[in-house]
N, C-alpha and C positions, 0 to 999 in steps of 0.2 A: 504494499500499500504506499502511496505517497502522501499520506496525511502529515500534518505539521502538529507536533506536540512540543510543549515547553519542557526545559530542564534547566537546572541551575549550575553555575560554574563559578570558580574563583580565579582571579587574575593571579599570575605568577609573581609579578614585580610590584603591584600596588595593592593596597588593602581595599578591595572592591569585589563584591559578589554580583553576578549578573544573571539574567535569564536569557536563554537562547533556544533555538529550535533544534530538534533532533532528526530533521530530515536530511539525509546524507547528500542527496542531489543538490538541494538548496545550499547546504553548508559548503560543499565543494565549489559551487559556482561563486559563492560570496568570498571564500578563501582565495580563490584565484584572482579576483579583482582587488581584494585588500592586499595580497602579496605583491601584486604589480604596483599598486600605489605606494606601498612600503619601500619597495626597491627603488622607485623613481625618486621618492622623497629622501631616502638615505644618501643616494649618490655617492659623493665623496666628501662627506662632512668631516671636518677636522675639529679637534678640541677648541671650544669657544665659538665655533661658527653656528649660525642659525639657518634653518631651512623651513619654509612654509608650504602648506598644501591644504587642499580641501577635497573631501570625498562626500558624495551624496548617496542616500539610500531612500527609495520610494517603496511604499507598500500599496498595492493596488488590487482592485477586483476586476476581473475580465468578464464582461457581459457577452453572452453568446451572440453571434451574428444572426441577423434575420434578413433573409433575402429581400432585396438586393444590397443591403448594407453590410459594411465590414463590422467586425467585433469592436466593442467599445471598452476603454479602460478608464476606471475611476480611481484616482489616487485618494486613499483615505488617511494616509500619514506620510510625511516626508521629513527626513533628517538630513541636515548638512553639518558635517564635522570638520571644523577648521583645526589643523594641527600645526604646531610650531615645534620643530625638532631642534633641540639644543644639546650639544655634546657636553657632558659633565667633565670638569677637569680634575676631579678628585672623588673618592668614594663617599666622603661625608656630603659633598655637594649633590651626588647622585641619590643618596638616601633622603636628603632634604627635598629634592625635586620629586621623588616618588611619593612622599607623603603629601606634598602640595597637590600633585596631580590627582591622587585618590580622593582628596577632599573636594577639589574643583569638579571632578567627574561626578561624584555623588550629588553635589548641588545641582548640576545641569540635568541629570537624569531624574532626580526625585522632585524637583521644584519647577 
């Protein structure tokens, strides 16, 4: 079955628990696009440098086509995530940034 069910996960690097889908096909497609975004964003960032990027995700419902019209898509939610990638120059700085990111992410997701 290609149904979509929710499951919970924990981030490895920041203190954050999230909800995700356990549909393998959807997860693989999303991972492909996020990995490409990640690779392009990281590029050749050196310590102290900053890179910026934006990735968008839309959730939509597809209405079946009725002859002679094409199928219609209705977006019911849209996310735009703006990322600023900064290379930490030390372990304490990296830990501090991870704490800040976890707090900011929780604020954006829950409020």
